[in-house]
OpenMM code with the backbone's topology and positions (N, CA, C; nanometers):
from openmm import Vec3, app, unit

residues = "MET LYS PRO LEU THR THR LYS GLY ILE THR LEU ILE GLU MET VAL VAL ILE ILE VAL VAL MET GLY LEU ALA ILE PRO ALA LEU MET THR MET TRP ALA ASN VAL ALA TRP LYS SER SER CYS SER GLU ALA LEU ALA ASN ALA PHE PHE TYR ALA GLN GLU LEU MET GLU VAL ILE LYS SER LYS ARG PHE ASP GLU LYS THR ILE ALA PRO TYR THR ASN SER ASN ASN PHE GLY VAL ASP THR ASP GLU ASN SER ASN ASN ASN ALA THR PHE ASP ASP VAL ASP ASP PHE VAL GLY ALA THR ASP THR TRP VAL THR THR PRO ALA ASN LYS TYR SER ARG PHE VAL ASN VAL SER TYR VAL PHE LEU ASN SER THR ASN SER TRP GLN LEU CYS SER LEU PRO VAL ASN CYS THR THR ALA VAL THR ASP CYS SER SER CYS ASP GLN CYS CYS TYR LYS ARG ILE ALA VAL GLU VAL SER HIS GLN GLY ASN LEU VAL ASN ASN LEU SER LEU THR THR ILE VAL ALA ALA ASN".split()
positions = [
    Vec3(2.7881, 4.1923, 25.9421),
    Vec3(2.8026, 4.2927, 25.8441),
    Vec3(2.9158, 4.3892, 25.8660),
    Vec3(2.9644, 4.4389, 25.7605),
    Vec3(3.0707, 4.5291, 25.7651),
    Vec3(3.0199, 4.6715, 25.7882),
    Vec3(3.0926, 4.7520, 25.8749),
    Vec3(3.0482, 4.8855, 25.8856),
    Vec3(3.0637, 4.9705, 25.7511),
    Vec3(2.9770, 5.0619, 25.7327),
    Vec3(2.9751, 5.1441, 25.6044),
    Vec3(3.0825, 5.2595, 25.6331),
    Vec3(3.1848, 5.2607, 25.5424),
    Vec3(3.2773, 5.3633, 25.5419),
    Vec3(3.2823, 5.4360, 25.4058),
    Vec3(3.2860, 5.5636, 25.3993),
    Vec3(3.2874, 5.6381, 25.2824),
    Vec3(3.4141, 5.7116, 25.2770),
    Vec3(3.4690, 5.7051, 25.1535),
    Vec3(3.5930, 5.7871, 25.1277),
    Vec3(3.5668, 5.8864, 25.0290),
    Vec3(3.6157, 6.0094, 25.0423),
    Vec3(3.5943, 6.1223, 24.9573),
    Vec3(3.5819, 6.2444, 25.0365),
    Vec3(3.5303, 6.3501, 24.9718),
    Vec3(3.5218, 6.4770, 25.0346),
    Vec3(3.3798, 6.5238, 25.0429),
    Vec3(3.3478, 6.5966, 25.1440),
    Vec3(3.2051, 6.6475, 25.1534),
    Vec3(3.1857, 6.7701, 25.0733),
    Vec3(3.0641, 6.8086, 25.0569),
    Vec3(3.0271, 6.9254, 24.9778),
    Vec3(3.0905, 7.0523, 25.0492),
    Vec3(3.0966, 7.0554, 25.1891),
    Vec3(3.1532, 7.1726, 25.2558),
    Vec3(3.3041, 7.1769, 25.2252),
    Vec3(3.3731, 7.0614, 25.2277),
    Vec3(3.5138, 7.0628, 25.1926),
    Vec3(3.5391, 7.1135, 25.0571),
    Vec3(3.4581, 7.0673, 24.9618),
    Vec3(3.4701, 7.1163, 24.8298),
    Vec3(3.4473, 7.2678, 24.8100),
    Vec3(3.3540, 7.3248, 24.8817),
    Vec3(3.3324, 7.4702, 24.8758),
    Vec3(3.4479, 7.5394, 24.9412),
    Vec3(3.5147, 7.4825, 25.0504),
    Vec3(3.6261, 7.5522, 25.1070),
    Vec3(3.7427, 7.5565, 25.0049),
    Vec3(3.7607, 7.4350, 24.9378),
    Vec3(3.8729, 7.4361, 24.8455),
    Vec3(3.8506, 7.5239, 24.7218),
    Vec3(3.7287, 7.5432, 24.6717),
    Vec3(3.6991, 7.6320, 24.5761),
    Vec3(3.7160, 7.7747, 24.6203),
    Vec3(3.6887, 7.8174, 24.7345),
    Vec3(3.7016, 7.9555, 24.7894),
    Vec3(3.8588, 7.9832, 24.8053),
    Vec3(3.9211, 7.8821, 24.8650),
    Vec3(4.0746, 7.9064, 24.8802),
    Vec3(4.1430, 7.9267, 24.7410),
    Vec3(4.1052, 7.8406, 24.6466),
    Vec3(4.1667, 7.8487, 24.5115),
    Vec3(4.1315, 7.9811, 24.4457),
    Vec3(3.9968, 8.0281, 24.4688),
    Vec3(3.9575, 8.1578, 24.4127),
    Vec3(4.0290, 8.2744, 24.4693),
    Vec3(4.0851, 8.2632, 24.5919),
    Vec3(4.1616, 8.3681, 24.6448),
    Vec3(4.2986, 8.3600, 24.6048),
    Vec3(4.3587, 8.2416, 24.5926),
    Vec3(4.4934, 8.2214, 24.5600),
    Vec3(4.5364, 8.2446, 24.4080),
    Vec3(4.4468, 8.2071, 24.3186),
    Vec3(4.4790, 8.2163, 24.1754),
    Vec3(4.4999, 8.3548, 24.1338),
    Vec3(4.4176, 8.4553, 24.1663),
    Vec3(4.4548, 8.5906, 24.1253),
    Vec3(4.5831, 8.6429, 24.1721),
    Vec3(4.6194, 8.6091, 24.3055),
    Vec3(4.7486, 8.6659, 24.3538),
    Vec3(4.8591, 8.5912, 24.2837),
    Vec3(4.8461, 8.4698, 24.2525),
    Vec3(4.9505, 8.4001, 24.1742),
    Vec3(4.9663, 8.4467, 24.0268),
    Vec3(4.8415, 8.4857, 23.9770),
    Vec3(4.8522, 8.5339, 23.8280),
    Vec3(4.9169, 8.6706, 23.8286),
    Vec3(4.8889, 8.7507, 23.9284),
    Vec3(4.9581, 8.8870, 23.9341),
    Vec3(5.1091, 8.8747, 23.9497),
    Vec3(5.1561, 8.7807, 24.0388),
    Vec3(5.2930, 8.7570, 24.0567),
    Vec3(5.3648, 8.7094, 23.9320),
    Vec3(5.2937, 8.6114, 23.8541),
    Vec3(5.3504, 8.5656, 23.7335),
    Vec3(5.3594, 8.6669, 23.6306),
    Vec3(5.2609, 8.7542, 23.6267),
    Vec3(5.2607, 8.8692, 23.5333),
    Vec3(5.3760, 8.9614, 23.5555),
    Vec3(5.3977, 8.9882, 23.6788),
    Vec3(5.5091, 9.0781, 23.7273),
    Vec3(5.6450, 9.0115, 23.6898),
    Vec3(5.6590, 8.8819, 23.7109),
    Vec3(5.7845, 8.8065, 23.6690),
    Vec3(5.8010, 8.8163, 23.5282),
    Vec3(5.6951, 8.7976, 23.4461),
    Vec3(5.7116, 8.7973, 23.3025),
    Vec3(5.7508, 8.9279, 23.2488),
    Vec3(5.6932, 9.0335, 23.3072),
    Vec3(5.7099, 9.1732, 23.2636),
    Vec3(5.8637, 9.2043, 23.2941),
    Vec3(5.9113, 9.1740, 23.4207),
    Vec3(6.0470, 9.2093, 23.4482),
    Vec3(6.1525, 9.1261, 23.3557),
    Vec3(6.1056, 9.0019, 23.3328),
    Vec3(6.1991, 8.9150, 23.2428),
    Vec3(6.2036, 8.9834, 23.1084),
    Vec3(6.0943, 9.0260, 23.0505),
    Vec3(6.0918, 9.1055, 22.9276),
    Vec3(6.1785, 9.2204, 22.9283),
    Vec3(6.1626, 9.2987, 23.0362),
    Vec3(6.2418, 9.4174, 23.0466),
    Vec3(6.3927, 9.3898, 23.0528),
    Vec3(6.4249, 9.2875, 23.1316),
    Vec3(6.5720, 9.2515, 23.1417),
    Vec3(6.6318, 9.2080, 23.0021),
    Vec3(6.5465, 9.1291, 22.9288),
    Vec3(6.5864, 9.0797, 22.7943),
    Vec3(6.5993, 9.2050, 22.7031),
    Vec3(6.5099, 9.2921, 22.7060),
    Vec3(6.5127, 9.4091, 22.6189),
    Vec3(6.6285, 9.4894, 22.6541),
    Vec3(6.6625, 9.5164, 22.7793),
    Vec3(6.7767, 9.5949, 22.8229),
    Vec3(6.9087, 9.5315, 22.7842),
    Vec3(6.9179, 9.3929, 22.7931),
    Vec3(7.0410, 9.3347, 22.7403),
    Vec3(7.0593, 9.3447, 22.5980),
    Vec3(6.9451, 9.3302, 22.5193),
    Vec3(6.9541, 9.3489, 22.3774),
    Vec3(6.9943, 9.4899, 22.3354),
    Vec3(6.9312, 9.5872, 22.4030),
    Vec3(6.9604, 9.7239, 22.3751),
    Vec3(7.1013, 9.7600, 22.4030),
    Vec3(7.1682, 9.7033, 22.5164),
    Vec3(7.3028, 9.7330, 22.5402),
    Vec3(7.3871, 9.6641, 22.4332),
    Vec3(7.3515, 9.5448, 22.3871),
    Vec3(7.4276, 9.4730, 22.2867),
    Vec3(7.4278, 9.5638, 22.1542),
    Vec3(7.3070, 9.6157, 22.1137),
    Vec3(7.3027, 9.6916, 21.9991),
    Vec3(7.3673, 9.8289, 22.0076),
    Vec3(7.3760, 9.8838, 22.1189),
    Vec3(7.4617, 10.0067, 22.1426),
    Vec3(7.6089, 9.9852, 22.1314),
    Vec3(7.6425, 9.8748, 22.2022),
    Vec3(7.7849, 9.8353, 22.1962),
    Vec3(7.8306, 9.7996, 22.0536),
    Vec3(7.7507, 9.7281, 21.9844),
    Vec3(7.7842, 9.6850, 21.8516),
    Vec3(7.8115, 9.8048, 21.7644),
    Vec3(7.7104, 9.9093, 21.7637),
    Vec3(7.7424, 10.0255, 21.6816),
    Vec3(7.8571, 10.1131, 21.7310),
    Vec3(7.8707, 10.1230, 21.8614),
    Vec3(7.9843, 10.1887, 21.9137),
    Vec3(8.1190, 10.1363, 21.8683),
    Vec3(8.1378, 10.0119, 21.8659),
    Vec3(8.2596, 9.9387, 21.8192),
    Vec3(8.2849, 9.9766, 21.6743),
    Vec3(8.1887, 9.9698, 21.5869),
    Vec3(8.2099, 10.0068, 21.4505),
    Vec3(8.2418, 10.1579, 21.4404),
    Vec3(8.1793, 10.2429, 21.5160),
    Vec3(8.2145, 10.3866, 21.5038),
    Vec3(8.3485, 10.4072, 21.5534),
    Vec3(8.3979, 10.3503, 21.6619),
    Vec3(8.5354, 10.3685, 21.7069),
    Vec3(8.6385, 10.3072, 21.6175),
    Vec3(8.6031, 10.2207, 21.5270),
    Vec3(8.6939, 10.1713, 21.4277),
    Vec3(8.7283, 10.2677, 21.3213),
    Vec3(8.6476, 10.3830, 21.3091),
    Vec3(8.6791, 10.4778, 21.2066),
    Vec3(8.7589, 10.5844, 21.2540),
    Vec3(8.8135, 10.6661, 21.1571),
    Vec3(8.9002, 10.7882, 21.1864),
    Vec3(8.8367, 10.8881, 21.2689),
    Vec3(8.9153, 10.9605, 21.3309),
    Vec3(8.8616, 11.0788, 21.4180),
    Vec3(8.7989, 11.1791, 21.3223),
    Vec3(8.8547, 11.2121, 21.2200),
    Vec3(8.7963, 11.3193, 21.1263),
    Vec3(8.8265, 11.2840, 20.9812),
    Vec3(8.7619, 11.3477, 20.8887),
    Vec3(8.7909, 11.3239, 20.7457),
    Vec3(8.9277, 11.3592, 20.7157),
    Vec3(8.9917, 11.4641, 20.7760),
    Vec3(9.1274, 11.4780, 20.7620),
    Vec3(9.1991, 11.4108, 20.8672),
    Vec3(9.3283, 11.3747, 20.8475),
    Vec3(9.3963, 11.2878, 20.9400),
    Vec3(9.4759, 11.3758, 21.0471),
    Vec3(9.5047, 11.5054, 21.0097),
    Vec3(9.5776, 11.5910, 21.1024),
    Vec3(9.5015, 11.7192, 21.1152),
    Vec3(9.5086, 11.7921, 21.2304),
    Vec3(9.4524, 11.9178, 21.2490),
    Vec3(9.5320, 12.0211, 21.1765),
    Vec3(9.4800, 12.1376, 21.1262),
    Vec3(9.3412, 12.1778, 21.1633),
    Vec3(9.2412, 12.1108, 21.0766),
    Vec3(9.1274, 12.0805, 21.1408),
    Vec3(9.0191, 12.0094, 21.0656),
    Vec3(8.9219, 12.1107, 20.9953),
    Vec3(8.8701, 12.0709, 20.8883),
    Vec3(8.7766, 12.1540, 20.8169),
    Vec3(8.6318, 12.1029, 20.8408),
    Vec3(8.5434, 12.1999, 20.8260),
    Vec3(8.4010, 12.1708, 20.8442),
    Vec3(8.3760, 12.1091, 20.9812),
    Vec3(8.4335, 12.1558, 21.0789),
    Vec3(8.4320, 12.0954, 21.2191),
    Vec3(8.2873, 12.1008, 21.2687),
    Vec3(8.2082, 12.1887, 21.2212),
    Vec3(8.0652, 12.1990, 21.2830),
    Vec3(7.9720, 12.1208, 21.1948),
    Vec3(8.0151, 12.0588, 21.0847),
    Vec3(7.9190, 11.9867, 21.0051),
    Vec3(7.9302, 11.8314, 21.0247),
    Vec3(7.8701, 11.7830, 21.1349),
    Vec3(7.8792, 11.6429, 21.1617),
    Vec3(7.7775, 11.5780, 21.0765),
    Vec3(7.8039, 11.4611, 21.0305),
    Vec3(7.7224, 11.3803, 20.9426),
    Vec3(7.7957, 11.3368, 20.8256),
    Vec3(7.7220, 11.2874, 20.7231),
    Vec3(7.7970, 11.2308, 20.6065),
    Vec3(7.8618, 11.3412, 20.5261),
    Vec3(7.9780, 11.3149, 20.4640),
    Vec3(8.0493, 11.4191, 20.3852),
    Vec3(8.0042, 11.3923, 20.2353),
    Vec3(8.0526, 11.4780, 20.1471),
    Vec3(8.0035, 11.4786, 20.0006),
    Vec3(8.0309, 11.3452, 19.9357),
    Vec3(8.1355, 11.2717, 19.9739),
    Vec3(8.1681, 11.1487, 19.9040),
    Vec3(8.1050, 11.0239, 19.9741),
    Vec3(8.0089, 11.0541, 20.0623),
    Vec3(7.9499, 10.9374, 20.1431),
    Vec3(7.7970, 10.9388, 20.1201),
    Vec3(7.7446, 10.8281, 20.1478),
    Vec3(7.5977, 10.8060, 20.1256),
    Vec3(7.5293, 10.7737, 20.2599),
    Vec3(7.4339, 10.8556, 20.3036),
    Vec3(7.3673, 10.8361, 20.4306),
    Vec3(7.2978, 10.7098, 20.4475),
    Vec3(7.2597, 10.6374, 20.3361),
    Vec3(7.1966, 10.5148, 20.3418),
    Vec3(7.2965, 10.3976, 20.3419),
    Vec3(7.4207, 10.4217, 20.3371),
    Vec3(7.5075, 10.3019, 20.3300),
    Vec3(7.6334, 10.3362, 20.4250),
    Vec3(7.6323, 10.2685, 20.5399),
    Vec3(7.7308, 10.2919, 20.6460),
    Vec3(7.8657, 10.2401, 20.5992),
    Vec3(7.8783, 10.1622, 20.4952),
    Vec3(8.0103, 10.1164, 20.4353),
    Vec3(8.0884, 10.2373, 20.3802),
    Vec3(8.0230, 10.3440, 20.3466),
    Vec3(8.0839, 10.4545, 20.2952),
    Vec3(8.1441, 10.5573, 20.3981),
    Vec3(8.1057, 10.5328, 20.5229),
    Vec3(8.1510, 10.6193, 20.6307),
    Vec3(8.2920, 10.5996, 20.6706),
    Vec3(8.3733, 10.6998, 20.6788),
    Vec3(8.5128, 10.6878, 20.7112),
    Vec3(8.5599, 10.7587, 20.8360),
    Vec3(8.4654, 10.8425, 20.8999),
    Vec3(8.5101, 10.9000, 21.0252),
    Vec3(8.3914, 10.8946, 21.1271),
    Vec3(8.4145, 10.9163, 21.2523),
    Vec3(8.3194, 10.8920, 21.3625),
    Vec3(8.1937, 10.9742, 21.3476),
    Vec3(8.2011, 11.0974, 21.2931),
    Vec3(8.0870, 11.1792, 21.2970),
    Vec3(7.9862, 11.1530, 21.1715),
    Vec3(8.0319, 11.0651, 21.0780),
    Vec3(7.9473, 11.0363, 20.9654),
    Vec3(7.8170, 10.9607, 21.0083),
    Vec3(7.8155, 10.9052, 21.1301),
    Vec3(7.6968, 10.8333, 21.1745),
    Vec3(7.5814, 10.9226, 21.2170),
    Vec3(7.6220, 11.0504, 21.2423),
    Vec3(7.5122, 11.1373, 21.2882),
    Vec3(7.4127, 11.1646, 21.1773),
    Vec3(7.2942, 11.1390, 21.2009),
    Vec3(7.1842, 11.1651, 21.0955),
    Vec3(7.1818, 11.0456, 20.9888),
    Vec3(7.2531, 10.9407, 21.0146),
    Vec3(7.2450, 10.8310, 20.9224),
    Vec3(7.1052, 10.7787, 20.9008),
    Vec3(7.0806, 10.7329, 20.7836),
    Vec3(6.9458, 10.6834, 20.7487),
    Vec3(6.9674, 10.5258, 20.7112),
    Vec3(7.0931, 10.4755, 20.7099),
    Vec3(7.1057, 10.3395, 20.6844),
    Vec3(7.0361, 10.2595, 20.7937),
    Vec3(6.9493, 10.1585, 20.7559),
    Vec3(6.8656, 10.0872, 20.8472),
    Vec3(6.9614, 9.9998, 20.9379),
    Vec3(7.0716, 9.9528, 20.8976),
    Vec3(7.1557, 9.8885, 20.9915),
    Vec3(7.1975, 9.9683, 21.1114),
    Vec3(7.2182, 10.0993, 21.0778),
    Vec3(7.2542, 10.1915, 21.1828),
    Vec3(7.1342, 10.2316, 21.2673),
    Vec3(7.0163, 10.2711, 21.2130),
    Vec3(6.9047, 10.3142, 21.2824),
    Vec3(6.8130, 10.2099, 21.3337),
    Vec3(6.8018, 10.0918, 21.2811),
    Vec3(6.7096, 9.9834, 21.3165),
    Vec3(6.7732, 9.8494, 21.3313),
    Vec3(6.8419, 9.8214, 21.4316),
    Vec3(6.9221, 9.7025, 21.4449),
    Vec3(6.8385, 9.5810, 21.4551),
    Vec3(6.7124, 9.5943, 21.5095),
    Vec3(6.6238, 9.4688, 21.5099),
    Vec3(6.4780, 9.5249, 21.5212),
    Vec3(6.3861, 9.4333, 21.5068),
    Vec3(6.2444, 9.4734, 21.5252),
    Vec3(6.2013, 9.5412, 21.6459),
    Vec3(6.1527, 9.6617, 21.6394),
    Vec3(6.1095, 9.7415, 21.7605),
    Vec3(6.2203, 9.8192, 21.8209),
    Vec3(6.3473, 9.8072, 21.7757),
    Vec3(6.4595, 9.8816, 21.8379),
    Vec3(6.4960, 9.9950, 21.7364),
    Vec3(6.5413, 10.1048, 21.7974),
    Vec3(6.6007, 10.2085, 21.7190),
    Vec3(6.7189, 10.2683, 21.7762),
    Vec3(6.8144, 10.3182, 21.6942),
    Vec3(6.9398, 10.3736, 21.7471),
    Vec3(6.9582, 10.5020, 21.6873),
    Vec3(7.0292, 10.5870, 21.7670),
    Vec3(7.0521, 10.7323, 21.7358),
    Vec3(7.1899, 10.7538, 21.7734),
    Vec3(7.2722, 10.8314, 21.6977),
    Vec3(7.4115, 10.8672, 21.7243),
    Vec3(7.4218, 11.0157, 21.7348),
    Vec3(7.4949, 11.0641, 21.8326),
    Vec3(7.5200, 11.2055, 21.8569),
    Vec3(7.6710, 11.2150, 21.8730),
    Vec3(7.7309, 11.3296, 21.8114),
    Vec3(7.8782, 11.3352, 21.8203),
    Vec3(7.8916, 11.4903, 21.8622),
    Vec3(7.9801, 11.5253, 21.9588),
    Vec3(8.0073, 11.6655, 21.9838),
    Vec3(8.1554, 11.6850, 22.0217),
    Vec3(8.2132, 11.7958, 21.9944),
    Vec3(8.3449, 11.8327, 22.0512),
    Vec3(8.3403, 11.8601, 22.1999),
    Vec3(8.4355, 11.7947, 22.2646),
    Vec3(8.4579, 11.8292, 22.4197),
    Vec3(8.5952, 11.8608, 22.4422),
    Vec3(8.6234, 11.9213, 22.5569),
    Vec3(8.7574, 11.9400, 22.6085),
    Vec3(8.7610, 11.9214, 22.7468),
    Vec3(8.8791, 11.8840, 22.7963),
    Vec3(8.9124, 11.8540, 22.9450),
    Vec3(8.9495, 11.9846, 23.0048),
    Vec3(8.8629, 12.0374, 23.0944),
    Vec3(8.8915, 12.1630, 23.1693),
    Vec3(8.9975, 12.1493, 23.2641),
    Vec3(9.0336, 12.2532, 23.3412),
    Vec3(9.1398, 12.2559, 23.4442),
    Vec3(9.1057, 12.1686, 23.5654),
    Vec3(8.9773, 12.1451, 23.5881),
    Vec3(8.9417, 12.0537, 23.6947),
    Vec3(8.9209, 11.9099, 23.6498),
    Vec3(8.9739, 11.8752, 23.5354),
    Vec3(8.9606, 11.7421, 23.4732),
    Vec3(8.8109, 11.6973, 23.4546),
    Vec3(8.7258, 11.7821, 23.4178),
    Vec3(8.5877, 11.7468, 23.3844),
    Vec3(8.5648, 11.7737, 23.2329),
    Vec3(8.5076, 11.6852, 23.1727),
    Vec3(8.4774, 11.7003, 23.0273),
    Vec3(8.3662, 11.8028, 23.0133),
    Vec3(8.3982, 11.9018, 22.9272),
    Vec3(8.2950, 12.0069, 22.8959),
    Vec3(8.2668, 12.0147, 22.7528),
    Vec3(8.1337, 12.0377, 22.7143),
    Vec3(8.0967, 12.0458, 22.5805),
    Vec3(8.1427, 12.1703, 22.5228),
    Vec3(8.1914, 12.1772, 22.3971),
    Vec3(8.2254, 12.2892, 22.3154),
    Vec3(8.0947, 12.3540, 22.2658),
    Vec3(8.0793, 12.4834, 22.2777),
    Vec3(7.9648, 12.5539, 22.2153),
    Vec3(8.0009, 12.5749, 22.0700),
    Vec3(7.8934, 12.5598, 21.9911),
    Vec3(7.9170, 12.5809, 21.8409),
    Vec3(7.9023, 12.7266, 21.8133),
    Vec3(7.9606, 12.7748, 21.7136),
    Vec3(8.0524, 12.7055, 21.6207),
    Vec3(8.1920, 12.6822, 21.6793),
    Vec3(8.2566, 12.5660, 21.6568),
    Vec3(8.3916, 12.5379, 21.6955),
    Vec3(8.4803, 12.5729, 21.5836),
    Vec3(8.5828, 12.6507, 21.6100),
    Vec3(8.6894, 12.6876, 21.5135),
    Vec3(8.8132, 12.6137, 21.5280),
    Vec3(8.8276, 12.5133, 21.4367),
    Vec3(8.9346, 12.4218, 21.4336),
    Vec3(9.0452, 12.4631, 21.3275),
    Vec3(9.0910, 12.5833, 21.3399),
    Vec3(9.1860, 12.6227, 21.2397),
    Vec3(9.3170, 12.6298, 21.2881),
    Vec3(9.3427, 12.6049, 21.4217),
    Vec3(9.4711, 12.6046, 21.4667),
    Vec3(9.5257, 12.4589, 21.4855),
    Vec3(9.6555, 12.4479, 21.4809),
    Vec3(9.7136, 12.3129, 21.5011),
    Vec3(9.7019, 12.2748, 21.6480),
    Vec3(9.7006, 12.1462, 21.6725),
    Vec3(9.6926, 12.1016, 21.8078),
    Vec3(9.8145, 12.1207, 21.8867),
    Vec3(9.7968, 12.1884, 22.0055),
    Vec3(9.9138, 12.2237, 22.0889),
    Vec3(9.8945, 12.1678, 22.2295),
    Vec3(9.7837, 12.1879, 22.2930),
    Vec3(9.7666, 12.1428, 22.4368),
    Vec3(9.6286, 12.0813, 22.4670),
    Vec3(9.5330, 12.0956, 22.3715),
    Vec3(9.3991, 12.0245, 22.3958),
    Vec3(9.3201, 12.0919, 22.5150),
    Vec3(9.3469, 12.2044, 22.5622),
    Vec3(9.2827, 12.2560, 22.6822),
    Vec3(9.1716, 12.3496, 22.6432),
    Vec3(9.1420, 12.3700, 22.5146),
    Vec3(9.0252, 12.4540, 22.4736),
    Vec3(8.9574, 12.3912, 22.3542),
    Vec3(8.8405, 12.4461, 22.3287),
    Vec3(8.7598, 12.3930, 22.2142),
    Vec3(8.8288, 12.4152, 22.0715),
    Vec3(8.9034, 12.5170, 22.0516),
    Vec3(8.9580, 12.5465, 21.9201),
    Vec3(9.0802, 12.4487, 21.8896),
    Vec3(9.1201, 12.3679, 21.9831),
    Vec3(9.2130, 12.2583, 21.9523),
    Vec3(9.1522, 12.1416, 21.8873),
    Vec3(9.0222, 12.1192, 21.9040),
    Vec3(8.9495, 12.0107, 21.8365),
    Vec3(9.0151, 11.8705, 21.8586),
    Vec3(9.0486, 11.8428, 21.9901),
    Vec3(9.1262, 11.7245, 22.0210),
    Vec3(9.0377, 11.6013, 22.0447),
    Vec3(8.9206, 11.6295, 22.0978),
    Vec3(8.8464, 11.5221, 22.1456),
    Vec3(8.6886, 11.5294, 22.0941),
    Vec3(8.6333, 11.4115, 22.0704),
    Vec3(8.4941, 11.4031, 22.0274),
    Vec3(8.4227, 11.3115, 22.1332),
    Vec3(8.3072, 11.3485, 22.1783),
    Vec3(8.2218, 11.2611, 22.2518),
    Vec3(8.1179, 11.1923, 22.1639),
    Vec3(8.1224, 11.0599, 22.1709),
    Vec3(8.0162, 10.9869, 22.0845),
    Vec3(7.9163, 10.9241, 22.1775),
    Vec3(7.7925, 10.9457, 22.1560),
    Vec3(7.6918, 10.8808, 22.2366),
    Vec3(7.5964, 10.8076, 22.1365),
    Vec3(7.5745, 10.6772, 22.1771),
    Vec3(7.4753, 10.5955, 22.0935),
    Vec3(7.3591, 10.5678, 22.1842),
    Vec3(7.2426, 10.6086, 22.1484),
    Vec3(7.1155, 10.5795, 22.2231),
    Vec3(7.0361, 10.4783, 22.1642),
    Vec3(6.9905, 10.3790, 22.2396),
    Vec3(6.8913, 10.2730, 22.1893),
    Vec3(6.7675, 10.2777, 22.2630),
    Vec3(6.6551, 10.2609, 22.1902),
    Vec3(6.5268, 10.2631, 22.2511),
    Vec3(6.4375, 10.1351, 22.1981),
    Vec3(6.3401, 10.1006, 22.2654),
    Vec3(6.2487, 9.9969, 22.2288),
    Vec3(6.1202, 10.0551, 22.2205),
    Vec3(6.0429, 10.0236, 22.0999),
    Vec3(5.9126, 10.0812, 22.0792),
    Vec3(5.8108, 10.0444, 22.1872),
    Vec3(5.8177, 9.9360, 22.2660),
    Vec3(5.7254, 9.8886, 22.3615),
    Vec3(5.7549, 9.9599, 22.4991),
    Vec3(5.8437, 10.0614, 22.5007),
    Vec3(5.8824, 10.1282, 22.6270),
    Vec3(5.9423, 10.0285, 22.7247),
    Vec3(5.9949, 9.9202, 22.6748),
    Vec3(6.0818, 9.8296, 22.7687),
    Vec3(6.2068, 9.8988, 22.7971),
    Vec3(6.2584, 9.9697, 22.6984),
    Vec3(6.3947, 10.0419, 22.7187),
    Vec3(6.3712, 10.1781, 22.6566),
    Vec3(6.3982, 10.2792, 22.7314),
    Vec3(6.3988, 10.4263, 22.6852),
    Vec3(6.5306, 10.4844, 22.6902),
    Vec3(6.5858, 10.5146, 22.5769),
    Vec3(6.7161, 10.5887, 22.5606),
    Vec3(6.8221, 10.5352, 22.6462),
    Vec3(6.8594, 10.4033, 22.6316),
    Vec3(6.9772, 10.3499, 22.6941),
    Vec3(7.0925, 10.4127, 22.6069),
    Vec3(7.1883, 10.4759, 22.6881),
    Vec3(7.2958, 10.5558, 22.6269),
    Vec3(7.4325, 10.5063, 22.6635),
    Vec3(7.5149, 10.4836, 22.5583),
    Vec3(7.6511, 10.4365, 22.5790),
    Vec3(7.7346, 10.5578, 22.5196),
    Vec3(7.8287, 10.5995, 22.5920),
    Vec3(7.9070, 10.7159, 22.5593),
    Vec3(8.0563, 10.6884, 22.5713),
    Vec3(8.1405, 10.7498, 22.4840),
    Vec3(8.2819, 10.7278, 22.4827),
    Vec3(8.3394, 10.8603, 22.4300),
    Vec3(8.4649, 10.8852, 22.4598),
    Vec3(8.5514, 10.9940, 22.4154),
    Vec3(8.6577, 10.9376, 22.3313),
    Vec3(8.6760, 10.9981, 22.2125),
    Vec3(8.7844, 10.9570, 22.1222),
    Vec3(8.8687, 11.0765, 22.0980),
    Vec3(9.0036, 11.0459, 22.0846),
    Vec3(9.1098, 11.1449, 22.0681),
    Vec3(9.1449, 11.1672, 21.9212),
    Vec3(9.1835, 11.2830, 21.8871),
    Vec3(9.2308, 11.3199, 21.7575),
    Vec3(9.3618, 11.2258, 21.7127),
    Vec3(9.4518, 11.2202, 21.7969),
    Vec3(9.5840, 11.1561, 21.7635),
    Vec3(9.6022, 11.0493, 21.8637),
] * unit.nanometer
topology = app.Topology()
chain = topology.addChain("A")
for resn in residues:
    res = topology.addResidue(resn, chain)
    for name in ("N", "CA", "C"):
        topology.addAtom(name, app.Element.getBySymbol(name[0]), res)
């Protein structure tokens, strides 16, 4: 007669496998959840940067101001002018028209994303640092040296993008544009 050999696993081996799997699966699930979260954040950040850069390029393609040479009028009234429509960015002709825009292309580039534009006058001080001009800015003089606010030589444009799911909070892209 042939000796009896059994192939398979015993009940004790099966219990050990179940215990080991029971300990490993929660740790693996936590790791996979973290990887998925970080991947979502990275994708949302890349999208937000694209949306900020897209709007910034459109803004930079516009004129510095409604008037083409200083002194500029209505220098403290950023936003749409009387001949423009806040709901239609095609009517915007200078960089500050995007402030307070309600056009959905400007404010909502994609589902769950929002954009906001801020424009302010700045000047380069004696230590070569950009300083905000305090309002009201008086742009009644012609440009001579751009070392003070009343010259109105530079505008700082900031585009902020956020995601409703808090994957991206206030990603900001900023640039300085010159009058001439």
